[in-house]
Every structure is written in C-alpha cells, then in structure tokens.
C-alpha positions in Angstrom: 0.0 0.0 0.0 1.0 3.6 -0.4 0.8 6.3 2.3 -1.8 8.9 1.6 -3.7 11.6 3.4 -3.0 12.9 6.9 -3.1 11.5 10.4 -2.5 13.3 13.7 0.8 11.6 14.5 3.3 9.4 12.9 1.8 6.8 10.6 3.9 3.9 9.4 2.9 1.6 6.5 4.7 -1.2 4.7 5.6 -1.0 1.1 6.5 -4.5 -0.1 8.1 -4.3 -3.5 8.9 -6.9 -6.1 12.2 -7.3 -4.3 10.6 -7.5 -0.9 12.3 -4.3 0.2 10.9 -2.9 3.5 9.6 0.7 3.2 8.5 3.2 5.7 6.0 6.0 5.0 5.1 9.0 7.1 2.2 11.3 6.6 2.9 14.9 5.4 3.5 17.4 8.2 4.6 14.9 10.8 8.0 15.5 12.5 9.9 13.9 15.3 11.8 16.2 17.6 12.0 19.0 15.0 14.8 20.7 17.0 17.0 17.8 16.0 16.4 18.3 12.3 19.0 20.1 10.3 17.6 22.1 7.3 17.6 19.9 4.2 19.5 22.6 2.4 21.9 23.5 5.2 25.2 24.9 3.7 24.0 24.7 0.1 25.0 27.3 -2.4 21.7 28.1 -3.9 18.2 27.0 -4.7 17.6 23.3 -5.7 17.7 22.5 -9.3 14.6 20.8 -10.8 15.6 17.7 -12.7 12.7 17.6 -15.2 10.4 20.2 -16.7 7.1 20.5 -15.0 4.8 17.6 -15.6 7.4 15.6 -17.5 8.8 13.2 -14.9 9.2 9.8 -16.6 7.6 6.8 -15.1 5.1 8.5 -12.8 1.5 7.5 -12.7 -1.1 10.4 -12.6 -3.3 8.6 -10.1 -0.5 7.7 -7.6 0.6 10.4 -5.2 3.1 10.5 -2.4 3.2 12.9 0.5 6.8 14.0 0.8 8.0 14.1 4.5 11.3 15.1 6.1 11.7 13.7 9.6 14.2 12.7 12.2 14.4 8.9 12.1 13.7 6.8 15.1 16.3 4.0 15.5 13.6 1.9 17.3 11.7 1.5 14.0 12.4 -1.9 12.3 14.8 -0.6 9.7 16.1 -2.9 7.0 19.0 -4.8 8.5 19.2 -2.5 11.5 20.8 0.2 9.3 19.7 3.3 11.3 21.4 3.9 14.5 20.8 7.6 15.2 18.3 10.4 14.7 19.2 10.6 11.0 17.2 13.2 9.0 15.4 11.2 6.3 13.1 11.9 3.4 10.1 9.7 2.6 7.9 9.7 -0.5 9.9 11.7 -3.1 7.9 12.3 -6.3 9.6 15.5 -7.6 13.4 14.8 -7.9 15.8 17.7 -7.3 19.5 18.5 -7.1 20.7 20.5 -4.1 23.9 22.4 -5.1 27.0 22.8 -2.9 29.1 24.5 -5.6 32.1 26.5 -4.5 33.1 29.8 -5.9 36.3 29.7 -8.0 37.9 32.1 -5.5 37.8 29.4 -2.8 41.4 28.8 -1.7 41.2 25.1 -2.3 38.9 25.2 -5.3 39.0 22.2 -7.7 37.3 22.0 -11.1 35.4 18.8 -10.4 31.8 18.3 -9.2 30.6 15.1 -7.4 27.0 14.0 -7.6 26.0 12.4 -4.3 23.3 9.8 -4.0 22.2 8.9 -0.5 21.0 5.4 0.4 17.8 4.1 2.0 16.9 0.8 0.4 14.9 2.6 -2.3 12.4 3.2 0.4 13.6 6.6 1.8 16.7 8.9 1.6 19.2 9.1 4.4 19.5 12.7 3.5 22.1 14.4 5.8 24.4 11.5 6.9 24.7 10.2 3.3 24.1 13.4 1.4 24.3 17.0 2.6 26.8 16.2 5.4 29.1 14.5 2.8 28.7 17.5 0.5 29.7 20.0 3.2 32.7 17.8 4.0 33.8 17.7 0.4 33.5 21.5 0.2 36.2 21.8 3.0 38.6 20.2 0.5 37.6 22.5 -2.4 35.4 19.8 -4.0 32.0 21.0 -5.2 29.0 18.7 -5.0 25.3 18.3 -5.7 23.1 16.0 -3.7 20.5 14.0 -5.7 17.1 13.8 -4.2 15.9 10.9 -6.3 12.5 9.3 -6.3 11.5 6.9 -3.5 9.9 4.5 -2.7 10.6 1.8 -5.2 8.1 2.1 -8.1 6.5 -1.3 -8.1 4.6 -0.6 -11.4 8.0 -0.3 -13.1 9.0 -3.8 -12.2 8.9 -5.0 -15.7 12.0 -2.9 -16.3 13.3 -2.9 -12.8 11.4 -1.1 -9.9 14.5 1.1 -9.3 14.2 2.5 -12.9 12.9 5.8 -11.6 15.8 6.3 -9.3 18.3 5.2 -12.0 16.7 7.6 -14.5 17.0 10.4 -12.0 20.7 9.7 -11.6 21.2 9.7 -15.4 19.4 13.0 -15.7 21.4 14.5 -12.8 24.8 13.6 -14.2 23.8 15.0 -17.7 22.5 18.2 -16.1 25.6 18.8 -14.0 27.8 18.2 -17.1 25.6 20.6 -19.1 26.1 23.3 -16.5 29.7 22.6 -15.7 31.5 24.9 -18.2 29.1 27.8 -17.7 29.7 27.5 -14.0 33.5 27.3 -14.4 33.9 23.5 -13.9 35.4 20.8 -16.1 32.7 18.8 -17.9 35.1 15.9 -18.0 35.5 15.7 -14.2 32.0 14.9 -13.1 32.1 12.3 -10.3 29.5 10.2 -8.6 29.4 9.0 -5.0 26.7 6.7 -3.8 25.9 5.1 -0.4 24.0 1.8 -0.1 21.2 2.0 -2.6 22.7 5.1 -4.0 25.9 3.2 -4.8 24.0 0.5 -6.6 22.2 3.2 -8.6 25.6 4.6 -9.6 26.9 1.2 -10.8 23.6 0.7 -12.7 23.8 4.1 -14.4 27.5 4.0 -15.4 27.0 0.6 -17.0 23.7 1.3 -18.7 23.7 0.8 -22.5 21.1 3.5 -23.1 19.1 6.2 -21.4 16.3 4.8 -19.3 13.6 7.2 -20.3 12.4 8.9 -23.5 14.4 11.9 -24.7 13.1 15.2 -23.1 15.4 18.0 -24.2 19.0 19.0 -25.0 20.2 17.8 -21.6 19.5 14.3 -22.6 22.0 14.6 -25.5 24.8 14.9 -23.0 26.5 11.8 -21.5 25.0 10.4 -18.3 28.1 8.4 -17.4 30.3 9.8 -14.6 34.0 10.3 -15.1 34.8 8.5 -11.9 32.7 6.9 -9.1 32.9 6.1 -5.5 30.7 3.2 -4.3 30.3 3.0 -0.5 28.8 -0.1 1.1 27.0 -1.1 -2.1 27.2 -3.8 -4.8 25.7 -4.1 -8.3 26.4 -7.9 -8.4 24.1 -8.3 -5.4 21.2 -7.0 -7.4 21.8 -8.5 -10.8 23.8 -11.6 -10.0 26.5 -10.8 -12.6 29.4 -13.2 -13.0 32.4 -11.2 -11.9 34.8 -13.1 -14.2 33.1 -12.7 -17.5 35.7 -11.3 -19.8 33.4 -10.0 -22.5 31.1 -8.2 -20.0 30.3 -5.2 -22.2 28.4 -3.5 -19.3 31.4 -3.6 -17.1 33.6 -2.1 -19.8 31.4 1.0 -19.6 32.3 1.7 -16.0 34.6 4.6 -15.2 37.5 4.6 -12.6 35.9 3.2 -9.5 36.5 3.2 -5.7 34.8 0.6 -3.5 34.6 0.6 0.3 32.7 -2.0 2.5 33.0 -3.7 5.9 33.2 -7.4 6.4 30.4 -7.3 8.9 28.0 -5.2 6.9 24.6 -6.7 7.6 23.0 -5.2 4.4 25.7 -5.7 1.7 27.8 -8.8 1.6 31.4 -7.8 1.3 32.1 -10.6 -1.2 29.5 -9.2 -3.5 31.4 -5.9 -3.5 34.6 -8.0 -4.1 32.9 -9.6 -7.1 32.0 -6.2 -8.5 35.6 -5.2 -8.1 36.8 -8.3 -9.9 34.3 -7.9 -12.7 35.4 -4.4 -13.4 39.1 -5.2 -13.0 38.8 -8.1 -15.4 37.7 -5.9 -18.3 40.3 -3.3 -17.7 38.7 -0.6 -15.6 41.5 1.6 -14.3 42.2 3.0 -11.8 40.2 0.9 -9.5 40.4 0.5 -5.7 38.7 -1.9 -3.3 38.9 -1.2 0.5 37.5 -4.0 2.7 37.5 -3.2 6.5 37.2 -5.8 9.3 34.3 -4.0 11.0 32.0 -1.0 10.8 28.7 -2.4 9.7 26.5 -0.4 7.4 25.2 3.2 7.0 28.2 5.0 8.7 28.2 7.8 6.1 31.6 9.6 6.4 31.7 8.7 10.1 30.7 12.2 11.3 30.7 12.5 15.0 27.0 13.3 15.2 26.1 10.0 13.5 28.9 7.6 14.5 29.8 7.4 18.2 32.9 5.4 17.9 35.6 5.7 15.2 36.5 2.3 13.6 38.8 1.2 10.8 36.0 1.5 8.2 36.1 5.3 8.8 39.4 5.4 7.0 37.5 5.1 3.7 37.0 8.9 3.7 40.7 9.7 3.5 41.3 6.9 1.0 38.4 8.3 -1.1 40.0 11.8 -1.1 43.3 10.3 -2.2 41.5 8.5 -5.1 39.8 11.7 -6.2 43.1 13.6 -6.0 44.8 11.1 -8.2 42.1 11.4 -10.7 41.8 15.2 -10.9 45.4 16.1 -10.3 45.5 19.1 -7.9 46.3 18.9 -4.2 43.4 18.4 -1.8 45.6 19.2 1.2 45.2 15.9 2.9 46.8 17.0 6.1 44.4 15.3 8.6 45.2 12.3 10.7 43.3 9.0 10.5 40.9 8.9 13.4 40.2 12.6 13.7 36.9 14.2 12.6 37.1 14.3 8.8 
C-alpha cells in the first residue's frame, strides 16, 4: 500500500516491492523532535535544481501520489538490516526529484574544477538525507570539491517492475549527471570531471547508471543529448552484483567495460551488503580493464556509517578510513592537491 492523506501523529505503513524491500512511509506534516532536524539545504550554495520540466517526470502515474515528508528517524523503527542507529534526518515519498547544489566559488582557496553527484542510500524506500548526502557535500567542500546532492524518487516504483522497480531512481541519476555536465562549463567547472558518490542503494544506482547501455527514459530536451556516465565513481557499502547476480569473471562483459574509474569501500560485517558481492564487482570491473580501480575492505564498521561524522557515529572504527582513501582517489584522478593533512581517526 502507499501512504496517503493525513493523520494526527506518525503513521507507518509497509511497502512491499517486487524485491521485498521494506519501506516506511510517514504522513505529510509529521516530524519527530524538530529541534534535531537540520535544514535539508543547510550549507547549500543556492536553490535546488529541478531535474525535469514541470509535468514531464518519466515513469510516474497520474493517479498515484506520495506525500513528501522530512523527519528525524527513530532507531527503534524496524529498519532494513538495522541500518539506522541515530536520529538521522530522512526523506520519505519523493515524487519530484531535485539536485541540491553545494558549488564552490572559484575564489575558494582550495577550489577544484570537479563536481561530485552524491546519491544517499535508503533501500529505495527513503533517503538518508544528511548523513549520506548533505553532510558529505559540506565535508567535500572543505577540501575544495564541489558537489550536488541528488534527491531521487523513492519509494521503489512497483509498477515499473517489468524494467526494474528502481528504474525511476536510476533515470533520475542519469538525468542528474547529464544536467551537471551541461552546467559545468558555464559555472567554471570541467565537464570531463563529473564524479558520482553513492551510499548503499545510491551506490547500486551509480553502478547501474554507469554501465547502462542507453538512457532509461524517453528523450526530453538537449540535456539528454549529454553523456550520463560519470568520469569516476565512489561506491560506498553497495554492490551491483548483489542486485543483478552478474558473473564477476566474464571477460566480455560489455556492461562492465562502460564503468569509469571506480572506488569501493565496504565492511566485512556489513549486515546489508555482503562484502564478497562488492569484491565480485571489483573483480568484474578489473577483469575488463577498468583503471584506476580500488577496493577497500574493512574488518568491521557495519552499514550506514556515512563519512563517520561524530554526530552519527559514536565510535571511530577502521572503516572510517574510507573517507581519507576516497579523497586520495579523487586527488589522483583530478590532479590538484586536496591538502590531505588530517590524521586517521580525527573528525574528517
């Protein structure tokens, strides 16, 4: 069922998709401890960008509506694989996808000419908006890296199951990358240095988009004439193989050959993503010549740690080292110095 209407208080409902993903819906206007909620655009550089022209969002049904809600999550809720451990700000029921820009002025002392599209996770049921989105964008900004956070459509569109229920989210990511690349040069950035960073479901979306043989929705305008593949990608606690069951050692895997330079990070004890599935993805891409490519497997850390910000992760663990390794990966790709002068273990 879908959540509709209003109710005086928090209403939870189950959305069971074709992949049996667990969803959570909240009625419009309900919040939990609003004082704990950070603004969904905190630290952004301007108004959100609308991904599609009005009334032209591919794959939506006119008779199905979702009431968008921004709320502080309750760790006591039965989250998929116990992936929420704090009062994470989350979005439910996204029908109008947007990009929230965190673009730095060229006068910034550490300015780089790259832009990273960030896709939060949330099992295609919600968006873990700050921990895996805007918090990461603000962090990248401190190193001179501009970013945009993708507010893609959730929950999983069951009616699109014949082409993959996540098609709406994947289409949004394709459109987002093309849009950022279209705006790159006018805004002073390098259109050949558009990166993608995805967490959980957002990482799987990234792998799906970068290997897609064609655009997943009908042509809309000139933006769709521009490439939707990122120039590099960082996949954090996610796996494509886990969704599609791809053989990691197929040498003529034409989909894998489309993938850009890729960085993977995952913990052995991740309860949501099996680390060996991420390993298989790494082997699949490496076997067809994707370079550079990195895989970082950590002994512990679980799932949904974001960048290990203090407000979301109480105790630093080895998996938190992924953030520094990721910066090094980006630095090697784009060239300029990112001033990596912090120590492992300190707040990144």
